[in-house]
Each structure stands twice: as structure tokens, then as C-alpha cells.
C-alpha positions in Angstrom: 23.0 1.9 -11.9 23.3 5.5 -10.8 21.2 7.6 -8.5 19.7 10.4 -10.5 18.2 13.5 -9.0 16.1 16.3 -10.4 15.5 18.9 -7.7 18.9 19.9 -6.5 19.7 22.2 -9.3 16.8 24.3 -10.4 18.4 27.3 -8.8 22.0 28.3 -8.3 21.6 28.4 -4.5 18.9 25.8 -3.8 17.9 24.4 -0.4 19.1 20.9 0.1 17.1 17.7 -0.2 17.3 14.2 -1.7 16.3 12.1 -4.7 15.9 8.6 -6.3 17.6 5.9 -8.4 17.8 5.6 -12.2 18.9 2.1 -13.2 20.9 1.8 -16.4 20.4 5.4 -17.5 24.1 5.9 -17.2 27.1 3.7 -17.1 29.6 4.1 -14.3 32.8 5.9 -14.8 36.0 3.9 -14.5 37.3 5.6 -11.4 41.1 5.9 -11.4 41.5 7.9 -8.3 41.4 6.2 -4.8 38.1 5.7 -3.1 36.2 8.0 -5.5 32.6 7.3 -5.2 29.8 8.5 -7.5 26.8 9.6 -5.4 24.2 10.3 -7.9 22.8 12.2 -10.8 20.5 15.1 -10.5 18.3 17.2 -12.7 16.7 19.3 -10.1 17.2 22.0 -7.6 16.9 20.4 -4.2 17.9 16.8 -4.5 20.8 14.6 -4.2 21.7 10.9 -4.4 22.8 8.1 -2.3 26.1 8.4 -0.5 28.7 5.9 -1.5 31.5 4.4 0.4 33.8 1.4 -0.2 34.8 -0.1 3.1 37.0 -3.2 3.3 36.1 -5.8 5.8 36.4 -9.6 6.4 33.6 -11.8 5.0 31.8 -14.1 7.4 31.3 -17.7 6.6 27.7 -19.0 6.6 25.6 -21.5 4.8 22.7 -20.6 2.5 20.5 -22.3 -0.1 22.1 -19.9 -2.6 25.6 -21.3 -1.8 27.3 -23.1 -4.6 30.7 -24.9 -4.6 33.3 -22.9 -6.5 35.9 -24.7 -8.6 39.4 -24.2 -7.5 40.5 -23.0 -10.9 41.9 -19.5 -10.6 40.6 -18.9 -14.2 37.0 -19.4 -12.8 37.3 -17.9 -9.4 39.0 -14.6 -9.9 38.2 -11.8 -7.4 37.3 -8.4 -8.8 39.6 -5.5 -7.9 37.8 -3.7 -5.1 38.7 -0.4 -3.6 40.9 -0.5 -0.6 40.1 1.3 2.7 40.8 4.9 2.2 44.0 6.5 3.5 43.6 9.7 5.5 42.7 12.6 3.2 45.1 15.4 2.7 44.0 18.9 1.9 45.7 18.7 -1.5 44.2 15.3 -2.1 40.7 16.6 -1.5 41.2 19.4 -4.0 42.7 17.0 -6.5 39.7 14.6 -6.1 37.3 17.4 -7.0 39.4 18.4 -9.9 39.5 14.9 -11.3 35.7 14.5 -11.0 35.2 17.6 -13.1 37.9 16.5 -15.5 36.2 13.1 -16.1 32.6 14.0 -15.9 31.7 17.7 -16.4 29.4 18.5 -19.4 29.9 22.1 -20.6 26.3 23.0 -21.6 27.2 25.9 -23.9 29.0 28.5 -21.8 32.4 27.4 -23.3 34.4 28.1 -20.2 35.8 24.5 -19.9 38.5 22.9 -21.9 41.0 20.2 -21.1 43.9 22.6 -21.5 42.5 25.3 -19.2 41.4 22.8 -16.7 44.8 21.2 -16.5 46.4 24.6 -16.1 44.1 25.3 -13.2 45.2 22.1 -11.5 48.8 23.0 -11.9 48.2 26.4 -10.5 46.2 25.2 -7.5 48.4 22.3 -6.5 51.6 24.2 -7.0 51.5 25.4 -3.4 50.7 23.8 0.0 47.1 24.0 1.2 47.4 24.5 5.0 43.8 23.9 6.2 40.8 21.9 5.3 38.7 25.1 5.2 41.1 26.5 2.7 40.8 23.4 0.6 37.0 23.7 0.5 37.3 27.4 -0.5 39.6 26.4 -3.3 37.1 23.8 -4.5 34.3 26.3 -4.4 36.3 28.8 -6.5 37.4 26.1 -8.9 33.9 25.0 -9.5 32.6 28.6 -9.8 35.1 29.2 -12.6 33.1 26.8 -14.8 30.3 29.2 -15.0 27.7 26.5 -14.3 25.3 27.5 -11.5 24.5 23.8 -10.8 28.0 22.5 -10.3 28.9 23.3 -6.8 30.6 22.1 -3.5 28.8 20.5 -0.6 30.1 20.7 2.9 30.1 17.5 5.0 27.0 18.7 6.8 25.2 19.4 3.5 26.3 16.1 2.0 25.1 14.1 5.0 21.5 15.4 4.5 21.2 13.3 1.3 20.1 10.1 3.0 16.5 10.9 2.5 17.0 9.9 -1.1 18.2 6.4 -0.3 15.8 4.3 -2.4 16.4 1.1 -0.4 16.1 2.4 3.2 19.2 0.5 4.2 21.8 2.7 2.7 23.0 0.8 -0.4 23.0 1.6 -4.1 22.5 -1.2 -6.6 23.8 -1.7 -10.1 22.9 -4.3 -12.7 26.1 -5.9 -13.9 26.3 -8.4 -16.9 27.4 -11.9 -15.7 28.9 -12.9 -19.1 26.1 -15.4 -19.8 23.5 -12.9 -21.1 22.0 -12.3 -17.7 22.7 -9.7 -15.1 23.9 -9.8 -11.5 22.8 -7.3 -8.8 25.8 -5.7 -7.2 26.3 -3.3 -4.4 27.7 -0.3 -6.1 27.9 1.9 -2.9 27.2 2.1 0.7 26.4 4.8 3.1 29.2 4.9 5.6 28.0 3.5 8.9 24.5 3.1 7.4 22.3 0.1 8.2 23.7 -2.2 5.6 27.3 -1.3 6.1 27.0 -1.7 9.9 25.3 -5.1 9.4 28.1 -6.5 7.2 27.2 -5.8 3.6 30.3 -4.8 1.6 31.1 -2.9 -1.5 31.0 -5.2 -4.5 28.7 -7.8 -2.9 26.3 -9.6 -5.1 22.7 -9.4 -3.9 21.0 -12.8 -4.4 17.7 -12.5 -2.5 15.6 -10.2 -0.4 13.5 -11.9 2.3 14.0 -15.2 0.5 12.9 -13.8 -2.9 15.4 -14.6 -5.6 16.3 -11.3 -7.3 17.8 -12.8 -10.4 16.3 -11.3 -13.5 14.9 -8.3 -11.6 15.9 -4.7 -12.3 17.8 -2.6 -9.8 14.6 -0.5 -9.2 12.6 -3.7 -8.5 15.2 -4.9 -6.0 15.3 -1.5 -4.3 11.5 -1.7 -4.0 11.8 -5.1 -2.3 14.2 -3.7 0.2 11.9 -0.8 1.1 9.6 -1.0 4.1 8.6 0.9 7.2 11.5 2.5 9.2 12.8 0.4 12.1 11.6 -2.9 10.6 14.0 -5.6 9.4 14.8 -7.0 6.0 17.0 -10.1 5.3 19.4 -9.6 2.4 21.3 -12.6 1.0 24.6 -11.6 -0.5 27.7 -13.2 -1.9 30.9 -11.5 -0.8 33.0 -11.0 -3.9 33.2 -13.5 -6.8 34.6 -16.3 -4.6 33.5 -15.4 -1.1 30.9 -17.0 1.1 27.1 -16.4 0.8 25.6 -14.8 3.9 22.1 -13.9 4.9 22.2 -10.6 6.7 19.4 -9.0 8.7 19.3 -5.3 8.3 17.2 -2.8 10.2 15.7 -0.2 7.8 16.3 3.5 8.6 14.1 5.3 6.1 14.8 9.1 6.4 12.4 10.3 3.7 8.9 11.5 4.5 5.9 11.0 2.3 5.8 13.7 -0.4 2.2 12.8 -1.4 -1.1 14.4 -0.4 -4.3 13.4 -1.9 -8.1 13.7 -1.7 -11.3 13.1 -3.8 -13.0 16.2 -5.2 -16.6 16.4 -6.5 -17.3 18.7 -9.5 -20.3 19.5 -11.6 -22.7 19.3 -8.7 -21.2 16.0 -7.6 -21.7 14.3 -10.9 -18.0 13.7 -11.4 -15.3 12.5 -9.0 -11.8 13.9 -9.5 -8.7 12.5 -7.8 -6.4 15.3 -6.6 -2.8 14.4 -5.8 -0.1 16.8 -4.8 3.5 15.6 -5.2 5.9 17.8 -3.2 9.2 16.2 -4.3 10.7 13.1 -5.9 12.3 11.3 -3.0 12.6 7.6 -2.1 8.9 7.3 -1.2 7.5 9.3 -4.2 6.7 6.4 -6.5 5.3 4.0 -3.9 3.2 6.6 -2.1 1.8 8.0 -5.4 0.9 4.6 -6.5 -1.0 4.0 -3.3 -2.8 7.3 -3.6 -3.9 6.7 -7.2 -5.2 3.3 -6.5 -7.2 4.5 -3.5 -8.7 7.3 -5.5 -9.6 4.9 -8.3 -11.3 2.7 -5.7 -13.2 5.8 -4.5 -14.5 6.3 -8.0 -12.2 9.0 -9.5 -12.8 9.2 -13.2 -10.1 11.9 -13.9 -7.1 13.1 -12.0 -5.2 16.3 -11.1 -1.5 15.9 -10.5 -0.2 19.0 -8.7 3.5 19.7 -9.4 3.5 23.3 -8.5 6.5 24.3 -6.4 8.0 20.8 -6.9 11.6 21.5 -7.7 12.4 17.9 -8.5 14.3 15.1 -6.8 15.4 11.7 -8.0 15.4 11.2 -11.7 14.5 7.5 -11.4 11.5 8.5 -9.3 10.4 10.8 -12.1 10.8 8.1 -14.7 9.0 5.5 -12.7 6.1 7.8 -11.9 5.8 8.8 -15.6 5.5 5.1 -16.4 2.3 4.9 -14.2 0.5 7.0 -16.8 2.1 6.0 -20.1 1.4 3.2 -22.6 4.0 0.5 -23.3 6.5 2.0 -25.7 5.7 5.6 -24.9 8.8 7.8 -24.7 9.9 9.4 -21.4 13.0 11.2 -22.6 13.7 12.1 -26.2 17.5 11.9 -25.8 20.1 12.1 -23.1 23.7 13.3 -23.7 26.2 12.8 -20.9 30.0 12.4 -20.4 32.1 9.4 -19.5 35.8 10.1 -19.3 35.4 13.2 -21.5 33.6 11.1 -24.2 30.1 12.1 -25.2 27.5 9.3 -24.8 24.0 9.3 -26.1 20.9 7.4 -25.0 17.7 7.7 -27.0 14.1 7.1 -26.3 13.8 5.9 -22.7 10.4 4.3 -22.8 7.7 2.7 -20.6 7.6 -1.1 -20.6 4.1 -1.9 -19.3 0.5 -0.8 -19.6 -0.5 2.3 -17.6 -2.1 2.3 -14.2 -4.1 5.4 -15.1 -5.9 5.8 -18.4 -8.3 8.6 -17.3 -7.7 12.2 -18.3 -5.0 14.0 -16.3 -4.5 17.6 -15.5 -1.0 18.5 -14.4 -0.7 21.8 -12.4 2.6 23.6 -13.0 4.2 26.9 -12.2 7.6 28.6 -12.5 8.9 26.5 -9.6 8.0 23.3 -11.3 11.5 22.0 -12.2 13.7 19.1 -13.2 12.1 15.7 -12.3 8.7 17.5 -12.3 9.4 18.7 -15.8 10.4 15.2 -16.9 7.0 13.9 -15.7 5.0 16.9 -17.0 6.6 16.7 -20.5 6.3 12.9 -20.7 2.6 13.0 -19.9 2.0 16.0 -22.1 3.9 14.9 -25.2 2.3 11.4 -25.0 -1.2 12.9 -24.9 -1.9 11.7 -21.4 -2.3 15.1 -19.7 -2.8 18.8 -20.3 -0.6 21.4 -18.5 -2.4 24.1 -16.5 -0.8 27.1 -14.8 2.4 29.0 -15.6 5.5 28.2 -17.7 7.8 25.8 -15.8 11.3 26.6 -14.6 13.3 25.1 -17.5 15.8 22.7 -16.1 17.0 20.1 -18.6 20.4 19.3 -17.1 21.5 16.3 -15.1 23.9 16.4 -12.2 25.8 13.7 -10.4 26.8 13.9 -6.8 30.3 12.7 -5.8 31.6 12.1 -2.3 35.1 13.3 -1.4 37.4 11.6 1.1 36.6 13.9 4.0 32.8 13.5 3.8 32.2 16.6 1.7 31.0 16.4 -1.9 30.6 18.0 -5.2 27.6 18.2 -7.5 28.6 18.2 -11.2 26.6 18.7 -14.3 27.1 15.5 -16.4 24.2 15.4 -18.8 21.4 17.0 -20.6 18.1 15.7 -21.8 15.3 16.7 -24.2 11.5 16.0 -24.0 9.8 13.2 -26.0 9.0 15.8 -28.7 12.8 16.6 -28.7 12.3 20.1 -27.1 15.2 21.5 -25.2 13.5 22.9 -22.1 16.7 24.1 -20.4 16.3 27.8 -19.9 12.9 27.6 -21.8 10.5 25.6 -19.6 7.2 24.1 -20.7 4.4 26.3 -21.8 1.1 25.3 -20.3 -2.0 24.4 -22.4 -4.2 26.5 -20.2 -3.5 29.3 -17.8 -6.8 29.0 -16.0 -8.4 25.8 -14.8 -10.3 24.3 -17.8 -13.5 22.3 -17.8 -13.2 18.5 -18.1 -14.8 18.7 -21.6 -12.0 21.1 -22.7 -9.4 18.7 -21.4 -10.8 15.7 -23.2 -11.2 17.7 -26.4 -7.5 18.9 -26.2 -6.3 15.4 -25.6 -8.4 14.0 -28.5 -6.5 16.4 -30.9 -3.1 15.5 -29.5 -0.5 13.6 -31.5 2.1 11.6 -29.7 5.8 11.6 -30.7 6.3 10.0 -34.1 2.7 10.6 -35.3 1.8 13.1 -38.0 
């Protein structure tokens, strides 16, 4: 699983913020440079992903109901190759790390400035001389990334990179990935850790398998479901049962949550048509780690108060975590409805395609929805707006949206700095390329509810005539 973000890239020089997790949207790169850690994928202008680190530490022996005796056969009990503790980073090494990330992951979205040959030549030119200071190394990385001509691929200073914890979906500083176990099922593995974060400090290790959360067996659950189980109020505790490595002991570890994100949701009940109709108004300011949970609470409370239609205000929402956008869209969509039309991304310079990411369950909301948008509605916001619009669940009201159909990943470098790299591109359920185009609203001025219902009644979902 990767952390995907949608609000860190809507503008070439965005303010910094965080985002959420997108299980199984991308496969992980095979990382062939030391201690390289993918941080996340973004499709927006403000947000980032979870910081990864791969510490090495000794496993503690303990007993657990999940413990099972392991055969002594080396064929059965073979440890995975885990990353070793990092060596001190050199200036040249930091620059080479950034170069390799781009070499393996960057998706040229049409500007044509990148090619394997020119990029290799750049590496030879840069590393042909000694880099005397860390500041110089960072400047070289900035210049190197700027040469790509992609306004969303950029360098993050250590201070900027450290601000990304608000997009930690778990609240304990880990990133999870679903890994096939060879028997047709999946295991939940710790893909990354925030260095000195709650889980790392408590003893969770890179590569651990998560077996249970507060005694709840997580086998068969998705990474997003497990992340949701881990969430809770800041400063409270959660017990995580992990198995260290393939052959190590099982340990139940108590971790204190340190949730950095603030709620991005504001809501209220509005009365229209002389009080005859109750409308639930919800403003979503960004797609951070709390977005889906807090929006769900707001929608349910508004339903209980009698809301018969809803307004989702995405104006000035530059995005956030891709997975938050996907999970929020699912609250409104029917089972089988398409969220993305197609995603193209890069893995080791090979193009990969994933089609028709869909909702799996019945919607929470079936009432008519009005989505308010403007030219600062970007990335994850455009994912939600287009998914609801193209599936005939909502009308768009306001101004044309920003037009950000690219996906970025955030990578940590050895010295705590990072790089944001464009790695993918997506289209809407109706296969519209919104990048640079945006979404055109159905109405510029606020419509009457009858107009909304009439427009939705004439709508055709993807695949229909």
C-alpha cells in the first residue's frame, strides 16, 4: 500500500500540508538503493504522505495467543531481506538518492524534457565533482528537479518534510501494506515507520506483520480498515500485536497515539423553502487523516436531524490524501460505481495501468447532493467531485475547478529531507483528462432543489447510453 495525496501539488509553490492512504492503488517499487523509503503519492497541492523509516532493532520475546510454533526447516522459516540501519549520509549520496528516485519513478506528463539518456548524463555531470556542503547538495537537487519542467516535482527541506505527520492515517506513525501470503490470502505488513514516532519508539519494526489491533484479528481486512482500527483520540493507547519478521516472536505492544491532524469538517443543518426542506451542509477543508471519519460522523448526524439533501462544499480545498478522497467518494456511490477511469503510473521506468477503481458497498447517502466548487478545488477534491458527478450522484455548482489530474509520491532522503515526484496520472470515470482543464460546473449560481433533481434524473452513468 502507498500513501497517496491530492493537495500538495495543485500549484507550483503550494503551502505544505498532509494527506491519506491508498491501499493497493500502486505496487511498491523494488528499491535498490540503501534505505530508500517511499513516503506517499499525491495528487494535490498541499498534501504529503506518511514518513517512512526502516530502523533495525532487536525483537523482544513474548507470548501471545497469535504465537505459533515455527518448524525448524530453513525452507519454511526464511527471513525476508530487510533494510539495514542507514549509514551516515554523504552530500553526494543525498543527491544520488534523489537522482535514482526520479530515474525509477518519474512520469513525464507531456513536456518531453525527461529521457533515460539525458537523465544519466545529468547524474554524471553532477557527481563528477565533490559536493562540499549539505546546503549545496540541496541546491543541486532543486536545480536537478527543476530541469524536468514539472511544477509538481520538487525538493522538501527537512523542516518541510517533518510537517507531513498530519497525514498519518494510523495516528501511531506507521504505513501498512497488504502482502500476499502465498496461500491466496494477504498479510498486513509494516511498510514504513515515522522515525521516533509512537510505533517506532514502542518497538514496532519495519517489516513486522500486524496480527491484531486491540485484540481484533486483522486477517482478511484491508489496509484502510486496519488503519481505521488503529485510529483514536490523541494521547490514548492502542495495543498492536505484531510478529517480528517471518520467524521472530509475536509481541503485543501498547502504543500511545499522537494524532497531529485537526478535523477538516464543518457542518450544519439548513432550512430552505420556508422550513419545508432540511439540507445538510458539510464543508471539507482538506483530505487529511481525519477526513473520512469526521465526514462520516457529520453525514450521519445530519441524516438523524432530518436532512433530505446535502451540500458538500469543496471550495478552496486543494486536496490531500488520495485514499481519503477515494473512501469519501465511496460514501456516496453505489456498489460497482467507478471512482477513477484509469490510472497510469511508473514502476522502474515501466508504465503500469489500473482501470476502473470502484466502490464495493452500498452508499451511505442516496439523497441528492450539491457539490460546491471553485478554481481552488483541486486534486483529491476533483477526484470526489468527478466521481459523484459522473455517477449521477451530484451536480457541480460554482466555478471551473483547478485541473490537477497528476499523482505525486513523496520520498524521504537519508538526511530527513525529501522529494515529491510526479509518478502517475488519472482520468475521471467518464475518461476525461482534467489535468490543465478542470471540471466544468453544471450551474454557476445556486440552483433550486427541483433543478438538481431534474438534472440528476437525466444523467447517465459511465457505460450507459
